[in-house]
ROPA-873707 format. One record per residue (C-alpha): residue number from 1; residue in three letters; x, y, z. Coordinates in pm, whole numbers, plus 50000, padded with zeros to 5 digits. Layout:
<atoms>
+-----+-----+-------+-------+-------+
|   i |  aa |     u |     v |     w |
+-----+-----+-------+-------+-------+
| NUM | ALA |     X |     Y |     Z |
...
+-----+-----+-------+-------+-------+
</atoms>
This chain:
<atoms>
+-----+-----+-------+-------+-------+
|   i |  aa |     u |     v |     w |
+-----+-----+-------+-------+-------+
|   1 | MET | 46910 | 50356 | 48116 |
|   2 | TRP | 47047 | 50564 | 48399 |
|   3 | LYS | 46977 | 50934 | 48349 |
|   4 | PHE | 47093 | 51248 | 48525 |
|   5 | TRP | 46855 | 51428 | 48752 |
|   6 | LYS | 46848 | 51777 | 48894 |
|   7 | ARG | 46979 | 51720 | 49244 |
|   8 | ALA | 46822 | 51934 | 49512 |
|   9 | LYS | 47091 | 52129 | 49693 |
|  10 | PRO | 47101 | 52067 | 50068 |
|  11 | HIS | 47127 | 52355 | 50308 |
|  12 | ASN | 47478 | 52490 | 50376 |
|  13 | VAL | 47619 | 52337 | 50057 |
|  14 | VAL | 47964 | 52467 | 49969 |
|  15 | GLU | 48019 | 52562 | 49605 |
|  16 | PRO | 48359 | 52546 | 49431 |
|  17 | THR | 48519 | 52889 | 49399 |
|  18 | THR | 48901 | 52862 | 49375 |
|  19 | PRO | 49079 | 52787 | 49044 |
|  20 | ALA | 49165 | 52433 | 49160 |
|  21 | GLU | 48807 | 52364 | 49267 |
|  22 | LEU | 48663 | 52500 | 48946 |
|  23 | PHE | 48909 | 52297 | 48738 |
|  24 | VAL | 48787 | 51979 | 48908 |
|  25 | GLN | 48429 | 52086 | 48844 |
|  26 | GLN | 48508 | 52133 | 48475 |
|  27 | PHE | 48653 | 51781 | 48465 |
|  28 | GLN | 48344 | 51640 | 48633 |
|  29 | ARG | 48114 | 51805 | 48382 |
|  30 | GLU | 48316 | 51679 | 48087 |
|  31 | TYR | 48326 | 51328 | 48235 |
|  32 | GLU | 47946 | 51339 | 48267 |
|  33 | ALA | 47911 | 51458 | 47908 |
|  34 | GLN | 48141 | 51182 | 47780 |
|  35 | TRP | 47949 | 50928 | 47986 |
|  36 | GLN | 47624 | 51041 | 47825 |
|  37 | ILE | 47776 | 50988 | 47480 |
|  38 | ALA | 47898 | 50637 | 47561 |
|  39 | SER | 47602 | 50519 | 47768 |
|  40 | PRO | 47370 | 50430 | 47475 |
|  41 | ALA | 47640 | 50207 | 47325 |
|  42 | PHE | 47675 | 50014 | 47650 |
|  43 | GLU | 47298 | 49990 | 47685 |
|  44 | GLU | 47264 | 49855 | 47331 |
|  45 | LYS | 47538 | 49600 | 47397 |
|  46 | ARG | 47360 | 49489 | 47715 |
|  47 | THR | 47017 | 49450 | 47555 |
|  48 | THR | 47104 | 49314 | 47209 |
|  49 | ARG | 47426 | 49121 | 47282 |
|  50 | ASN | 47567 | 49240 | 46949 |
|  51 | ASP | 47934 | 49219 | 46848 |
|  52 | SER | 48009 | 49586 | 46903 |
|  53 | ASP | 48272 | 49699 | 47155 |
|  54 | PRO | 48145 | 50003 | 47346 |
|  55 | PHE | 48476 | 50022 | 47529 |
|  56 | GLU | 48642 | 50126 | 47203 |
|  57 | LEU | 48427 | 50441 | 47207 |
|  58 | TRP | 48479 | 50487 | 47581 |
|  59 | ARG | 48858 | 50460 | 47548 |
|  60 | ASP | 48854 | 50725 | 47277 |
|  61 | LEU | 48638 | 50960 | 47487 |
|  62 | MET | 48847 | 50911 | 47801 |
|  63 | GLY | 49164 | 50961 | 47598 |
|  64 | GLN | 49036 | 51307 | 47504 |
|  65 | THR | 48945 | 51385 | 47865 |
|  66 | THR | 49274 | 51273 | 48016 |
|  67 | GLN | 49462 | 51470 | 47753 |
|  68 | ARG | 49282 | 51787 | 47861 |
|  69 | TYR | 49276 | 51744 | 48237 |
|  70 | PHE | 49557 | 51514 | 48353 |
|  71 | ALA | 49927 | 51582 | 48392 |
|  72 | ASP | 49993 | 51231 | 48259 |
|  73 | SER | 49777 | 51163 | 47956 |
|  74 | SER | 49834 | 50789 | 48000 |
|  75 | GLN | 49613 | 50796 | 48311 |
|  76 | ASN | 49358 | 50520 | 48260 |
|  77 | LEU | 48997 | 50620 | 48317 |
|  78 | SER | 48857 | 50379 | 48059 |
|  79 | GLY | 48916 | 50051 | 48241 |
|  80 | SER | 48559 | 50039 | 48363 |
|  81 | PHE | 48222 | 50190 | 48280 |
|  82 | SER | 47976 | 50209 | 48566 |
|  83 | THR | 47620 | 50324 | 48619 |
|  84 | PRO | 47591 | 50577 | 48768 |
|  85 | PRO | 47918 | 50731 | 48647 |
|  86 | ASP | 48223 | 50726 | 48873 |
|  87 | TYR | 48273 | 51103 | 48863 |
|  88 | GLY | 48054 | 51407 | 48808 |
|  89 | THR | 47864 | 51689 | 48968 |
|  90 | GLN | 47556 | 51466 | 49005 |
|  91 | VAL | 47738 | 51191 | 49198 |
|  92 | GLU | 47992 | 51398 | 49393 |
|  93 | ARG | 47951 | 51689 | 49631 |
|  94 | PHE | 48233 | 51935 | 49698 |
|  95 | VAL | 48356 | 51931 | 50059 |
|  96 | ARG | 48676 | 52139 | 50082 |
|  97 | SER | 49015 | 52204 | 49930 |
|  98 | GLU | 49362 | 52306 | 50040 |
|  99 | GLU | 49679 | 52416 | 49867 |
| 100 | GLN | 50038 | 52339 | 49962 |
| 101 | GLY | 50281 | 52519 | 49735 |
| 102 | ASP | 50209 | 52406 | 49380 |
| 103 | ALA | 49992 | 52116 | 49499 |
| 104 | ALA | 49617 | 52136 | 49556 |
| 105 | TYR | 49383 | 51881 | 49714 |
| 106 | VAL | 49013 | 51896 | 49630 |
| 107 | LEU | 48789 | 51668 | 49835 |
| 108 | ASN | 48445 | 51552 | 49721 |
| 109 | ARG | 48197 | 51327 | 49896 |
| 110 | VAL | 48050 | 51054 | 49676 |
| 111 | GLU | 47672 | 51029 | 49692 |
| 112 | GLY | 47550 | 50694 | 49823 |
| 113 | PRO | 47463 | 50493 | 50133 |
| 114 | LEU | 47828 | 50442 | 50235 |
| 115 | GLU | 48070 | 50717 | 50327 |
| 116 | LYS | 48315 | 50753 | 50041 |
| 117 | PHE | 48538 | 51034 | 49919 |
| 118 | HIS | 48727 | 51125 | 49604 |
| 119 | GLU | 49030 | 51344 | 49658 |
| 120 | TYR | 49168 | 51511 | 49347 |
| 121 | VAL | 49540 | 51583 | 49369 |
| 122 | LEU | 49637 | 51867 | 49135 |
| 123 | GLN | 49958 | 52038 | 49034 |
| 124 | ARG | 49983 | 52403 | 48941 |
| 125 | ARG | 50159 | 52461 | 48610 |
| 126 | ASN | 50227 | 52765 | 48395 |
| 127 | ASP | 49904 | 52707 | 48203 |
| 128 | GLY | 49693 | 52630 | 48510 |
| 129 | PHE | 49616 | 52316 | 48708 |
| 130 | LYS | 49641 | 51955 | 48597 |
| 131 | ILE | 49518 | 51646 | 48783 |
| 132 | LEU | 49793 | 51416 | 48908 |
| 133 | ASN | 49566 | 51150 | 49054 |
| 134 | ILE | 49224 | 51079 | 49201 |
| 135 | PHE | 49228 | 50879 | 49524 |
| 136 | THR | 48929 | 50702 | 49677 |
| 137 | TYR | 48891 | 50698 | 50057 |
| 138 | TYR | 48633 | 50565 | 50296 |
| 139 | ASP | 48727 | 50807 | 50574 |
| 140 | ASP | 48844 | 51166 | 50587 |
| 141 | PRO | 49190 | 51148 | 50422 |
| 142 | VAL | 49358 | 51390 | 50664 |
| 143 | GLN | 49245 | 51219 | 50985 |
| 144 | PRO | 49472 | 50952 | 51142 |
| 145 | PHE | 49379 | 50590 | 51079 |
| 146 | VAL | 49391 | 50524 | 51455 |
| 147 | ASP | 49341 | 50769 | 51742 |
| 148 | GLY | 49601 | 50816 | 52013 |
| 149 | MET | 49406 | 50638 | 52286 |
| 150 | THR | 49359 | 50326 | 52075 |
| 151 | ILE | 49727 | 50322 | 51979 |
| 152 | ALA | 49824 | 50346 | 52346 |
| 153 | GLU | 49596 | 50054 | 52429 |
| 154 | ARG | 49732 | 49836 | 52150 |
| 155 | VAL | 50097 | 49885 | 52250 |
| 156 | ARG | 50030 | 49816 | 52617 |
| 157 | GLY | 50158 | 49460 | 52574 |
| 158 | CYS | 50482 | 49564 | 52399 |
| 159 | SER | 50799 | 49518 | 52602 |
| 160 | PRO | 51178 | 49480 | 52552 |
| 161 | ASP | 51143 | 49163 | 52759 |
| 162 | ALA | 50832 | 49015 | 52596 |
| 163 | PRO | 50878 | 48636 | 52599 |
| 164 | LEU | 50986 | 48465 | 52279 |
| 165 | GLY | 50833 | 48129 | 52199 |
| 166 | PRO | 51006 | 47831 | 52040 |
| 167 | LEU | 51004 | 47752 | 51671 |
| 168 | ALA | 50762 | 47496 | 51541 |
| 169 | GLU | 50911 | 47149 | 51503 |
| 170 | SER | 50890 | 47184 | 51125 |
| 171 | ASP | 51121 | 47489 | 51147 |
| 172 | ALA | 51384 | 47321 | 51364 |
| 173 | ALA | 51643 | 47334 | 51085 |
| 174 | LEU | 51577 | 47703 | 51005 |
| 175 | ASP | 51893 | 47882 | 50891 |
| 176 | GLU | 51823 | 48242 | 50794 |
| 177 | ASN | 52197 | 48315 | 50808 |
| 178 | ARG | 52238 | 48099 | 50498 |
| 179 | THR | 51937 | 48269 | 50341 |
| 180 | PHE | 52129 | 48597 | 50345 |
| 181 | THR | 52433 | 48473 | 50154 |
| 182 | ASN | 52490 | 48476 | 49781 |
| 183 | HIS | 52456 | 48114 | 49674 |
| 184 | GLU | 52302 | 47883 | 49418 |
| 185 | VAL | 51979 | 47705 | 49502 |
| 186 | ARG | 51843 | 47392 | 49339 |
| 187 | TYR | 51472 | 47325 | 49313 |
| 188 | GLY | 51292 | 46993 | 49302 |
| 189 | SER | 51238 | 47036 | 48928 |
| 190 | GLY | 51616 | 47037 | 48878 |
| 191 | GLU | 51623 | 47407 | 48797 |
| 192 | THR | 51882 | 47625 | 48967 |
| 193 | ALA | 51889 | 47995 | 49053 |
| 194 | GLN | 52136 | 48238 | 49208 |
| 195 | THR | 52047 | 48444 | 49512 |
| 196 | ARG | 52159 | 48803 | 49552 |
| 197 | VAL | 52186 | 48989 | 49883 |
| 198 | GLU | 52182 | 49368 | 49884 |
| 199 | SER | 52134 | 49660 | 50119 |
| 200 | ILE | 51820 | 49857 | 50038 |
| 201 | GLY | 51797 | 50132 | 50298 |
| 202 | THR | 51732 | 50192 | 50664 |
| 203 | LEU | 51450 | 50157 | 50914 |
| 204 | VAL | 51405 | 50441 | 51161 |
| 205 | THR | 51189 | 50379 | 51467 |
| 206 | SER | 51132 | 50643 | 51732 |
| 207 | SER | 50935 | 50415 | 51965 |
| 208 | GLY | 51104 | 50075 | 51920 |
| 209 | MET | 50758 | 49919 | 51869 |
| 210 | LEU | 50742 | 49764 | 51523 |
| 211 | THR | 50476 | 49611 | 51305 |
| 212 | VAL | 50519 | 49365 | 51018 |
| 213 | TRP | 50201 | 49388 | 50816 |
| 214 | ASP | 50031 | 49370 | 50478 |
| 215 | PHE | 50110 | 49707 | 50319 |
| 216 | GLY | 49792 | 49699 | 50112 |
| 217 | TRP | 49559 | 49682 | 50412 |
| 218 | ASP | 49443 | 49996 | 50589 |
| 219 | ASN | 49672 | 50096 | 50873 |
| 220 | ASP | 49405 | 50052 | 51138 |
| 221 | ASP | 49426 | 49677 | 51078 |
| 222 | ALA | 49794 | 49663 | 51179 |
| 223 | ARG | 49907 | 49534 | 51519 |
| 224 | PRO | 50245 | 49569 | 51693 |
| 225 | LEU | 50502 | 49298 | 51760 |
| 226 | ALA | 50520 | 49206 | 52128 |
| 227 | ARG | 50900 | 49233 | 52154 |
| 228 | MET | 51038 | 49587 | 52132 |
| 229 | VAL | 51372 | 49698 | 51991 |
| 230 | GLU | 51583 | 49995 | 52094 |
| 231 | PRO | 51465 | 50313 | 51918 |
| 232 | GLY | 51713 | 50395 | 51644 |
| 233 | THR | 51821 | 50354 | 51283 |
| 234 | TYR | 51885 | 50009 | 51139 |
| 235 | PRO | 52004 | 49882 | 50798 |
| 236 | ILE | 51772 | 49671 | 50584 |
| 237 | ASP | 51883 | 49394 | 50347 |
| 238 | ARG | 51695 | 49180 | 50102 |
| 239 | VAL | 51774 | 48863 | 49916 |
| 240 | THR | 51629 | 48811 | 49569 |
| 241 | VAL | 51601 | 48503 | 49352 |
| 242 | ALA | 51440 | 48450 | 49012 |
| 243 | LYS | 51334 | 48817 | 49001 |
| 244 | ARG | 51145 | 48789 | 49330 |
| 245 | ASN | 51208 | 48909 | 49684 |
| 246 | ALA | 51296 | 48593 | 49878 |
| 247 | ALA | 51340 | 48749 | 50224 |
| 248 | VAL | 51407 | 49080 | 50399 |
| 249 | ARG | 51579 | 49154 | 50727 |
| 250 | VAL | 51640 | 49439 | 50966 |
| 251 | ARG | 51991 | 49419 | 51117 |
| 252 | LEU | 51953 | 49528 | 51478 |
| 253 | SER | 52324 | 49467 | 51547 |
| 254 | GLU | 52629 | 49330 | 51370 |
| 255 | GLU | 52617 | 49010 | 51578 |
| 256 | ILE | 52536 | 48680 | 51408 |
| 257 | PRO | 52211 | 48515 | 51521 |
| 258 | VAL | 52255 | 48176 | 51686 |
| 259 | SER | 51887 | 48106 | 51752 |
| 260 | TRP | 51554 | 48196 | 51594 |
| 261 | HIS | 51214 | 48263 | 51747 |
| 262 | PRO | 50870 | 48358 | 51613 |
| 263 | ALA | 50820 | 48736 | 51591 |
| 264 | ALA | 50478 | 48727 | 51753 |
| 265 | LEU | 50224 | 49005 | 51780 |
| 266 | VAL | 50087 | 49127 | 52111 |
| 267 | ASN | 49847 | 48858 | 52238 |
| 268 | ASP | 49917 | 48637 | 51936 |
| 269 | PRO | 50175 | 48356 | 51957 |
| 270 | GLY | 50192 | 48299 | 51580 |
| 271 | GLU | 50465 | 48431 | 51354 |
| 272 | VAL | 50301 | 48440 | 51010 |
| 273 | VAL | 50215 | 48762 | 50829 |
| 274 | PRO | 49897 | 48723 | 50619 |
| 275 | VAL | 49930 | 48899 | 50284 |
| 276 | ASP | 49665 | 48946 | 50018 |
| 277 | ALA | 49795 | 49264 | 49852 |
| 278 | GLY | 50129 | 49121 | 49744 |
| 279 | CYS | 50347 | 49339 | 49965 |
| 280 | ILE | 50449 | 49378 | 50331 |
| 281 | CYS | 50588 | 49659 | 50541 |
| 282 | ILE | 50814 | 49683 | 50845 |
| 283 | VAL | 50762 | 50011 | 51025 |
| 284 | ASP | 50730 | 50188 | 51360 |
| 285 | TYR | 50383 | 50087 | 51477 |
| 286 | PRO | 50262 | 50407 | 51652 |
| 287 | ALA | 50373 | 50621 | 51357 |
| 288 | TYR | 50214 | 50385 | 51105 |
| 289 | ALA | 49884 | 50369 | 51293 |
| 290 | ALA | 49874 | 50749 | 51313 |
| 291 | MET | 49933 | 50801 | 50938 |
| 292 | THR | 49660 | 50969 | 50739 |
| 293 | PRO | 49496 | 50792 | 50443 |
| 294 | ARG | 49638 | 51064 | 50218 |
| 295 | ASP | 49997 | 50993 | 50324 |
| 296 | LYS | 49939 | 50619 | 50293 |
| 297 | ALA | 49803 | 50661 | 49940 |
| 298 | ILE | 50116 | 50852 | 49840 |
| 299 | ALA | 50335 | 50573 | 49981 |
| 300 | GLU | 50132 | 50306 | 49799 |
| 301 | GLU | 50157 | 50501 | 49476 |
| 302 | SER | 50535 | 50512 | 49505 |
| 303 | ILE | 50570 | 50134 | 49540 |
| 304 | ASN | 50368 | 50092 | 49222 |
| 305 | LYS | 50612 | 50308 | 49026 |
| 306 | VAL | 50942 | 50132 | 49103 |
| 307 | PRO | 51087 | 49832 | 48915 |
| 308 | ARG | 50991 | 49483 | 49034 |
| 309 | PRO | 51062 | 49323 | 49269 |
| 310 | ALA | 50972 | 49644 | 49448 |
| 311 | ALA | 51130 | 49775 | 49765 |
| 312 | ILE | 51079 | 50128 | 49893 |
| 313 | GLN | 51124 | 50343 | 50200 |
| 314 | PHE | 50840 | 50568 | 50312 |
| 315 | SER | 50778 | 50819 | 50587 |
| 316 | PRO | 50492 | 50735 | 50828 |
| 317 | GLY | 50577 | 51041 | 51037 |
| 318 | ALA | 50833 | 51314 | 51088 |
| 319 | SER | 51068 | 51100 | 51300 |
| 320 | ASP | 51034 | 50756 | 51137 |
| 321 | THR | 51118 | 50576 | 50815 |
| 322 | GLY | 50938 | 50258 | 50717 |
| 323 | PHE | 51007 | 49995 | 50456 |
| 324 | ALA | 50776 | 49810 | 50215 |
| 325 | CYS | 50842 | 49547 | 49951 |
| 326 | ASP | 50680 | 49292 | 49722 |
| 327 | SER | 50626 | 48962 | 49902 |
| 328 | GLY | 50780 | 48671 | 49713 |
| 329 | ASN | 50528 | 48526 | 49469 |
| 330 | GLY | 50253 | 48754 | 49603 |
| 331 | ASP | 49976 | 48666 | 49844 |
| 332 | GLY | 50022 | 48408 | 50117 |
| 333 | TYR | 50128 | 48357 | 50478 |
| 334 | TYR | 50489 | 48447 | 50548 |
| 335 | PRO | 50681 | 48382 | 50871 |
| 336 | ALA | 50864 | 48653 | 51065 |
| 337 | TYR | 51148 | 48563 | 51301 |
| 338 | TRP | 51362 | 48726 | 51565 |
| 339 | GLY | 51729 | 48624 | 51547 |
| 340 | LEU | 51912 | 48627 | 51882 |
| 341 | ASP | 52288 | 48647 | 51922 |
| 342 | ALA | 52504 | 48439 | 52157 |
| 343 | HIS | 52426 | 48678 | 52443 |
| 344 | GLY | 52049 | 48646 | 52399 |
| 345 | ASN | 52008 | 48994 | 52247 |
| 346 | LEU | 51804 | 49076 | 51939 |
| 347 | ALA | 52028 | 49076 | 51633 |
| 348 | GLN | 51787 | 49056 | 51338 |
| 349 | LEU | 51423 | 49066 | 51235 |
| 350 | VAL | 51362 | 48850 | 50926 |
| 351 | VAL | 51056 | 48801 | 50705 |
| 352 | ASP | 51091 | 48491 | 50486 |
| 353 | PHE | 50886 | 48472 | 50166 |
| 354 | ILE | 50946 | 48097 | 50129 |
| 355 | MET | 51115 | 48128 | 49790 |
| 356 | LEU | 51428 | 47930 | 49875 |
| 357 | PRO | 51396 | 47551 | 49891 |
| 358 | ALA | 51550 | 47318 | 50143 |
| 359 | GLU | 51876 | 47178 | 50008 |
| 360 | GLU | 51721 | 46846 | 49909 |
| 361 | ASP | 51396 | 46963 | 49747 |
| 362 | GLY | 51162 | 47254 | 49694 |
| 363 | PRO | 50890 | 47414 | 49484 |
| 364 | ALA | 50946 | 47474 | 49115 |
| 365 | LEU | 51034 | 47823 | 49001 |
+-----+-----+-------+-------+-------+
</atoms>
């Protein structure tokens, strides 16, 4: 069984001193104590394969701990039991803290071969601090995902005149204008559903260089679209069907698109957006790349709190507003298209979640 040891303190170690830091330390010590109570039950279950449920004890212990230390006592710490424990003074080392008004951020480095951090987000209340959340990071949470030089290199291929390729032959009959109308659709199973189009906010881009990317991936994975738009503020619409987001669009003008083209990335002729976190974002690329992990975690937390199918706006920087939403049925590969008006100007950017069938057939709901 895993046991605690007396960790030798390295030189120049920083000890918690502020009320917020000490509150986190108190939580860590209680978590360790609760872990020690539950550990024998898990060990017995592992070695004897009996019918007991050690998680019943662990849920009770974590319920007590969350009640004492968390602002929301429904916070779930009992979903897993690991060895060594997830939190504690023996597995975490205090790094620094900062306070912003009634909020405090306490950063700890997790002991182990890989760089990993826990950042405790606390709120000051009349009776002291409470923990709002604990975020896990693999880099310093206040450093940008991507440095300025790398961002500049990645957007080098962006241009208002970047060439637009043709649609694939299989997309020759594409009609995203119909997608964004309220109408009834019929699926191959014979089932029908009603679509609903609604405005859900605005996109603000200070650079005109956009990315359409999996919102669940780290921002340093994102890449910009080759074709630029005019910097500005643009309305966003979505169409829903069967309680799912079917498509989203950015209206770059009030003109009606008469042709569609793949919204390709720089140095990538394809138009599909790979998604394995169940949500996508459309956002100013330089601002998104320069976000900090802390700000990204706050944005991700907000999309998890809204009703499904989710759609939120978030701020990647002081001058920009991005958009994120659930992607259709979840993970997959979803096409993004530029819609051009009769004058050859950009009119729309559409991401289609392939929820609406062709008129003659389609997937079952």
